[in-house]
Residue frames relative to the residue before (quaternion, step in Angstrom):
aa qw qx qy qz dx dy dz
M 1.0000 0.0000 0.0000 0.0000 0.00 0.00 0.00
A 0.6340 0.5530 -0.3401 0.4203 3.58 0.98 -0.86
D 0.6385 0.5303 -0.3388 0.4431 3.62 0.96 -0.83
A 0.6690 0.4883 -0.3092 0.4673 3.57 0.91 -0.91
R 0.6423 0.5364 -0.3214 0.4432 3.57 0.99 -0.79
R 0.6817 0.4949 -0.2856 0.4569 3.54 0.95 -0.91
A 0.5640 0.6249 -0.3875 0.3760 3.59 1.17 -0.44
G 0.6004 0.5584 -0.3664 0.4399 3.60 1.19 -0.47
A 0.5636 -0.6610 0.3837 0.3133 3.54 -0.88 1.00
Q 0.7484 0.4199 -0.2224 0.4627 3.57 1.02 -0.72
M 0.4976 0.6923 -0.4181 0.3134 3.57 1.25 -0.08
K 0.3218 -0.7576 0.5464 0.1549 3.57 -1.11 0.72
L 0.6187 -0.5299 0.4272 0.3924 3.53 -1.35 0.21
R 0.0983 -0.7852 0.6110 0.0234 3.54 -0.99 0.94
I 0.0913 -0.8190 0.5665 -0.0044 3.55 -0.69 1.13
G 0.2268 -0.7447 0.6115 0.1417 3.53 -1.00 0.82
L 0.1314 -0.7924 0.5950 0.0300 3.59 -0.84 1.00
T 0.1355 0.8062 -0.5564 0.1483 3.54 -0.48 1.23
G 0.3007 0.7426 -0.5686 0.1865 3.55 -1.34 0.06
P 0.6879 -0.4923 0.3305 0.4185 3.58 -1.24 0.28
I 0.6473 -0.5139 0.4087 0.3870 3.50 -1.31 0.43
G 0.8190 0.2905 -0.1951 0.4547 3.58 -1.11 0.71
C 0.5857 0.6148 -0.3716 0.3753 3.59 1.20 0.08
G 0.6852 -0.5410 0.2775 0.4011 3.62 1.20 0.03
K 0.3115 0.7812 -0.5011 0.2040 3.59 1.17 0.28
T 0.6808 0.5074 -0.3003 0.4346 3.55 0.88 -0.95
T 0.6234 0.5318 -0.3251 0.4722 3.56 1.05 -0.78
I 0.6737 0.4811 -0.3028 0.4722 3.58 0.88 -0.91
G 0.6189 0.5453 -0.3413 0.4506 3.56 1.06 -0.76
A 0.6339 0.5232 -0.3290 0.4650 3.58 1.03 -0.77
W 0.6397 0.5099 -0.3292 0.4716 3.60 0.98 -0.80
L 0.6636 0.4979 -0.3094 0.4647 3.60 0.92 -0.85
R 0.6012 0.5354 -0.3529 0.4768 3.59 1.08 -0.64
G 0.6604 0.5169 -0.2943 0.4583 3.56 1.04 -0.83
L 0.6671 0.4779 -0.2866 0.4943 3.56 1.23 -0.47
G 0.7018 -0.5132 0.2508 0.4257 3.58 1.22 0.25
G 0.5703 0.6100 -0.3859 0.3922 3.58 1.22 -0.04
T 0.3931 -0.6426 0.5896 0.2914 3.50 -1.41 0.15
V 0.1626 -0.7974 0.5786 0.0550 3.58 -0.79 1.06
I 0.1089 -0.7796 0.6159 0.0322 3.56 -0.74 1.07
D 0.1799 -0.8053 0.5632 0.0436 3.56 -0.43 1.31
A 0.3852 -0.7503 0.4883 0.2240 3.57 -0.50 1.19
D 0.6047 0.5519 -0.3620 0.4457 3.60 1.10 -0.57
E 0.6507 0.4999 -0.3128 0.4785 3.56 1.01 -0.79
V 0.6246 0.5226 -0.3295 0.4777 3.57 1.05 -0.78
A 0.6377 0.5321 -0.3309 0.4480 3.59 0.98 -0.81
R 0.6308 0.5198 -0.3262 0.4750 3.57 1.10 -0.69
E 0.6279 0.5501 -0.3150 0.4515 3.54 1.08 -0.80
V 0.7450 0.4069 -0.2436 0.4691 3.58 0.82 -0.92
T 0.6790 0.3908 -0.3107 0.5381 3.60 1.24 0.14
A 0.3829 0.7087 -0.4938 0.3276 3.61 1.19 0.46
P 0.6940 -0.4586 0.3368 0.4411 3.64 -1.24 0.33
G 0.7947 0.2970 -0.2479 0.4677 3.54 -0.95 0.96
E 0.5665 0.6107 -0.3877 0.3947 3.57 1.25 -0.24
E 0.5754 -0.6439 0.3919 0.3175 3.58 -1.10 0.76
T 0.5621 0.6101 -0.4010 0.3886 3.62 1.13 -0.25
L 0.5863 0.6393 -0.3695 0.3333 3.60 1.10 -0.62
G 0.6129 0.5570 -0.3597 0.4298 3.58 1.02 -0.67
P 0.6986 0.4440 -0.2875 0.4819 3.61 0.75 -0.95
I 0.6122 0.5462 -0.3570 0.4465 3.63 1.06 -0.63
R 0.6648 0.4939 -0.2944 0.4769 3.56 0.94 -0.91
E 0.6499 0.5239 -0.3210 0.4474 3.58 0.98 -0.83
R 0.7250 0.4380 -0.2482 0.4701 3.56 0.97 -0.81
F 0.8222 0.2904 -0.1156 0.4756 3.56 0.84 -0.99
G 0.5259 -0.6866 0.3771 0.3314 3.58 1.26 -0.13
D 0.6916 -0.4923 0.3448 0.4006 3.54 -1.35 0.16
G 0.5618 0.6472 -0.3757 0.3526 3.60 1.17 -0.47
V 0.6958 0.4196 -0.3014 0.4989 3.63 1.16 -0.25
F 0.6477 0.4697 -0.3405 0.4938 3.57 1.20 0.50
H 0.4593 -0.6409 0.5354 0.3026 3.57 -1.18 0.60
E 0.6907 -0.4902 0.3444 0.4050 3.56 -1.30 0.27
D 0.6824 0.4831 -0.2930 0.4637 3.58 1.14 -0.57
G 0.6157 -0.5847 0.3254 0.4162 3.57 1.32 0.08
A 0.5352 0.6145 -0.4137 0.4059 3.57 1.24 -0.14
L 0.5698 -0.6055 0.4403 0.3388 3.55 -1.14 0.66
D 0.3083 -0.7116 0.6043 0.1829 3.56 -0.98 0.94
R 0.2394 -0.8323 0.4833 0.1284 3.57 0.09 1.28
S 0.6242 0.5410 -0.3367 0.4520 3.58 1.06 -0.73
A 0.6719 0.4899 -0.2969 0.4696 3.59 0.93 -0.87
L 0.6582 0.5015 -0.3085 0.4692 3.55 0.99 -0.80
A 0.6447 0.5187 -0.3210 0.4608 3.59 0.98 -0.84
A 0.6421 0.5243 -0.3277 0.4532 3.59 0.93 -0.85
L 0.6598 0.5125 -0.2965 0.4627 3.56 1.08 -0.69
V 0.7748 0.3975 -0.2178 0.4407 3.55 0.61 -1.13
F 0.6813 0.4899 -0.3145 0.4437 3.61 1.05 -0.58
S 0.6640 0.4086 -0.3256 0.5349 3.55 1.30 0.21
D 0.7370 0.3100 -0.1829 0.5722 3.60 1.28 0.07
E 0.3344 -0.7881 0.4861 0.1756 3.58 -0.23 1.29
V 0.6384 0.5241 -0.3327 0.4552 3.58 1.01 -0.76
A 0.6452 0.5150 -0.3140 0.4689 3.58 0.99 -0.89
L 0.6350 0.5283 -0.3334 0.4545 3.60 0.98 -0.81
R 0.6668 0.4925 -0.3200 0.4587 3.59 0.88 -0.82
E 0.6485 0.5193 -0.3190 0.4562 3.55 1.03 -0.77
L 0.6149 0.5278 -0.3343 0.4812 3.59 1.07 -0.74
E 0.6645 0.5037 -0.3110 0.4561 3.57 0.92 -0.89
R 0.6226 0.5458 -0.3460 0.4413 3.60 1.01 -0.67
I 0.6499 0.5049 -0.2957 0.4850 3.56 1.16 -0.68
V 0.7824 0.4031 -0.1730 0.4420 3.53 0.77 -1.12
H 0.6401 0.6034 -0.3447 0.3275 3.56 0.87 -0.97
P 0.6394 0.5243 -0.3861 0.4090 3.71 0.74 -0.71
Q 0.6663 0.4931 -0.3010 0.4715 3.60 0.99 -0.77
V 0.6116 0.5357 -0.3324 0.4780 3.56 1.10 -0.78
R 0.6718 0.5111 -0.3061 0.4401 3.56 0.80 -1.04
R 0.6485 0.5222 -0.3250 0.4484 3.61 0.92 -0.85
R 0.7099 0.4543 -0.2767 0.4617 3.59 0.85 -0.94
V 0.6051 0.5341 -0.3635 0.4652 3.59 1.02 -0.69
T 0.6548 0.5160 -0.3151 0.4534 3.61 0.87 -0.93
E 0.6609 0.5016 -0.3054 0.4673 3.57 0.95 -0.88
S 0.6693 0.5049 -0.3019 0.4538 3.60 0.98 -0.86
V 0.6275 0.5261 -0.3327 0.4678 3.57 1.02 -0.71
A 0.6616 0.5036 -0.3082 0.4622 3.56 0.88 -0.92
S 0.6568 0.5083 -0.3092 0.4633 3.60 0.96 -0.88
A 0.6628 0.5027 -0.3149 0.4569 3.60 0.90 -0.87
E 0.6867 0.4763 -0.3023 0.4584 3.57 0.84 -0.88
A 0.6327 0.5272 -0.3303 0.4612 3.60 1.07 -0.63
S 0.6369 0.5459 -0.3225 0.4387 3.58 1.19 -0.55
G 0.5500 -0.6580 0.3746 0.3524 3.59 1.25 -0.22
V 0.3631 0.7234 -0.5185 0.2757 3.64 1.12 0.28
P 0.5652 -0.6417 0.3969 0.3336 3.63 -1.03 0.70
F 0.8075 -0.0658 0.0309 0.5853 3.58 1.12 -0.53
V 0.2590 -0.7459 0.5997 0.1302 3.51 -1.26 0.60
V 0.1662 -0.7790 0.5998 0.0759 3.56 -1.04 0.87
I 0.1375 -0.7356 0.6565 0.0949 3.54 -1.00 0.89
E 0.1376 -0.7944 0.5909 0.0284 3.53 -0.60 1.24
A 0.2698 0.7650 -0.5404 0.2236 3.60 -0.57 1.13
I 0.4672 -0.6545 0.5125 0.3013 3.56 -0.93 0.86
K 0.7731 0.2860 -0.1691 0.5403 3.59 0.98 -0.80
L 0.0740 0.8351 -0.5335 0.1115 3.51 0.96 0.97
V 0.7128 0.4387 -0.2469 0.4883 3.56 0.87 -1.03
Q 0.6996 0.4791 -0.2870 0.4456 3.57 0.76 -1.02
G 0.6895 0.4939 -0.2680 0.4570 3.57 1.10 -0.72
G 0.5501 -0.6533 0.3718 0.3638 3.57 1.29 -0.08
Y 0.4890 0.6777 -0.4416 0.3264 3.62 1.21 0.02
G 0.6002 0.6233 -0.3577 0.3511 3.54 1.05 -0.80
A 0.6397 0.5442 -0.3292 0.4317 3.59 1.04 -0.79
D 0.6903 0.4653 -0.2799 0.4780 3.60 1.18 -0.43
C 0.6148 0.5555 -0.3362 0.4477 3.59 1.29 0.02
D 0.4955 -0.6356 0.5121 0.2970 3.54 -1.27 0.59
E 0.7771 0.1143 -0.0383 0.6177 3.53 1.12 -0.77
V 0.1112 -0.7409 0.6556 0.0943 3.57 -1.22 0.65
W 0.1375 -0.7933 0.5917 0.0423 3.56 -0.57 1.20
L 0.1949 -0.7707 0.6021 0.0744 3.51 -0.83 1.11
V 0.1502 -0.7979 0.5825 0.0394 3.58 -0.43 1.28
E 0.0815 0.8118 -0.5679 0.1092 3.58 -0.64 1.09
C 0.0246 -0.7683 0.6388 0.0311 3.51 -1.37 0.28
A 0.6613 -0.5049 0.3682 0.4150 3.57 -1.29 0.25
P 0.6263 -0.5799 0.3612 0.3754 3.64 -1.03 0.71
D 0.6732 0.4822 -0.3304 0.4529 3.61 0.92 -0.75
V 0.6156 0.5241 -0.3394 0.4808 3.58 1.11 -0.61
Q 0.6301 0.5501 -0.3143 0.4489 3.56 0.98 -0.87
F 0.6800 0.4828 -0.2807 0.4751 3.55 0.86 -0.99
A 0.6678 0.5096 -0.3103 0.4450 3.59 0.86 -0.93
R 0.6507 0.5192 -0.3278 0.4468 3.60 0.98 -0.77
L 0.6425 0.5232 -0.3246 0.4562 3.57 0.96 -0.85
V 0.6681 0.4876 -0.2967 0.4773 3.59 0.93 -0.88
A 0.6419 0.5294 -0.3251 0.4495 3.57 1.02 -0.77
R 0.6080 0.5484 -0.3423 0.4609 3.59 1.21 -0.49
G 0.5874 -0.5713 0.3714 0.4366 3.57 1.25 -0.37
M 0.4583 0.6804 -0.4529 0.3491 3.56 1.28 0.17
D 0.5171 -0.6228 0.4825 0.3346 3.55 -1.00 0.82
P 0.5606 -0.6363 0.4047 0.3422 3.65 -0.88 0.89
A 0.6461 0.5032 -0.3368 0.4647 3.62 0.95 -0.75
D 0.6467 0.5082 -0.3233 0.4679 3.58 1.02 -0.80
A 0.6245 0.5409 -0.3308 0.4561 3.59 1.02 -0.79
E 0.6478 0.5116 -0.3083 0.4729 3.56 0.98 -0.86
R 0.6587 0.5077 -0.3198 0.4539 3.61 0.93 -0.84
R 0.6783 0.4914 -0.3125 0.4480 3.56 0.88 -0.86
I 0.6357 0.5135 -0.3240 0.4767 3.57 0.99 -0.77
A 0.6652 0.5078 -0.3008 0.4572 3.57 0.96 -0.91
T 0.6252 0.5497 -0.3418 0.4359 3.59 1.02 -0.79
Q 0.6708 0.4841 -0.2944 0.4786 3.57 1.00 -0.81
G 0.4295 -0.6876 0.4689 0.3504 3.57 1.11 -0.70
P 0.5132 -0.6760 0.4342 0.3018 3.58 -0.96 0.86
D 0.7197 0.4311 -0.2392 0.4889 3.60 1.18 -0.39
L 0.2628 0.8104 -0.4972 0.1642 3.56 1.21 0.36
A 0.6482 0.5202 -0.3331 0.4453 3.61 0.87 -0.87
E 0.6762 0.4795 -0.3080 0.4669 3.60 0.91 -0.83
R 0.6356 0.5182 -0.3389 0.4611 3.60 1.05 -0.60
L 0.6907 0.4610 -0.2740 0.4850 3.58 1.12 -0.63
A 0.4977 0.7220 -0.3946 0.2743 3.56 1.20 -0.57
P 0.6517 0.5314 -0.3575 0.4064 3.67 0.83 -0.75
A 0.6881 0.4695 -0.2719 0.4817 3.59 1.14 -0.57
A 0.6040 0.6076 -0.3515 0.3775 3.63 1.19 -0.35
T 0.2885 -0.7216 0.5997 0.1907 3.52 -1.15 0.71
W 0.7863 0.0889 -0.0483 0.6095 3.57 1.25 -0.36
R 0.1618 -0.7628 0.6202 0.0851 3.58 -0.89 0.98
L 0.0879 -0.8172 0.5693 -0.0183 3.54 -0.67 1.19
S 0.1864 -0.7741 0.5967 0.0995 3.56 -0.55 1.18
T 0.2203 -0.7851 0.5697 0.1024 3.57 -0.93 0.95
D 0.3361 0.7642 -0.4878 0.2552 3.59 1.17 0.47
G 0.6519 0.5385 -0.3167 0.4298 3.57 1.15 -0.59
S 0.7444 -0.3835 0.2855 0.4661 3.52 -1.29 -0.26
P 0.6062 -0.5744 0.3926 0.3853 3.63 -1.04 0.62
D 0.6368 0.5326 -0.3388 0.4428 3.59 1.00 -0.80
D 0.6524 0.5030 -0.3209 0.4673 3.61 0.96 -0.81
V 0.6593 0.5020 -0.3106 0.4657 3.60 0.89 -0.92
R 0.6597 0.5097 -0.3114 0.4561 3.57 0.91 -0.90
H 0.6294 0.5295 -0.3366 0.4584 3.58 1.00 -0.77
R 0.6611 0.5003 -0.3070 0.4674 3.61 0.91 -0.88
V 0.6229 0.5328 -0.3370 0.4632 3.58 1.00 -0.73
G 0.6766 0.5060 -0.2912 0.4487 3.56 0.87 -0.98
E 0.6495 0.5127 -0.3137 0.4658 3.55 1.00 -0.87
R 0.6523 0.5273 -0.3178 0.4422 3.56 0.95 -0.87
I 0.7116 0.4591 -0.2913 0.4449 3.57 0.75 -0.97
W 0.6663 0.4887 -0.3330 0.4543 3.59 0.92 -0.71
S 0.6219 0.5234 -0.3560 0.4611 3.60 1.03 -0.63
L 0.6474 0.5046 -0.3195 0.4735 3.60 1.03 -0.70
L 0.6765 0.4954 -0.3033 0.4527 3.58 0.93 -0.82
R 0.6695 0.4806 -0.2962 0.4828 3.58 1.15 -0.60
A 0.5445 0.6380 -0.4124 0.3556 3.62 1.14 -0.39
P 0.5461 -0.6304 0.4345 0.3399 3.58 -1.09 0.70
């Protein structure tokens, strides 16, 4: 699909940004935004579609109960995360409720950004490939780092060490290797931030210069 899309004279570069939690996707997304692109973060979209008044809240309450909601009716994200990141079946059920709305809004945001004339659009998502976004991208960047670096970064963000271990375990220790076949570029962030940022800049400019 990406090849057919790029064949149109007005089409722009579309990049998928994926990889395990804590490996630097958000930082790289910020750099790409600074280089003139529009970055659509699927996690942010997921927060939007589970905000007060959104239609996902009814099915979430029905499946997970009142315990994952605050007294004012807002979703208690910490309580829900503690539940689903310790239960793979519950996580899949939550995704079945939320993902269709996320997919619709991501698709709308991509179309809007490309219509505005930005040089490239980035879709940032851990489940870029599994969610079907990768097939619509010209490039899929797999951001990865060593397990000890990953854990240290999550804890440095303020995440409880036990929670960090649970989230890493939920994704699986081989997530990067499972995503690798879909990647057009594997980017290790183990090095210095300046080195990683330089490689990102070189990559994006080479793609923008390509015929």
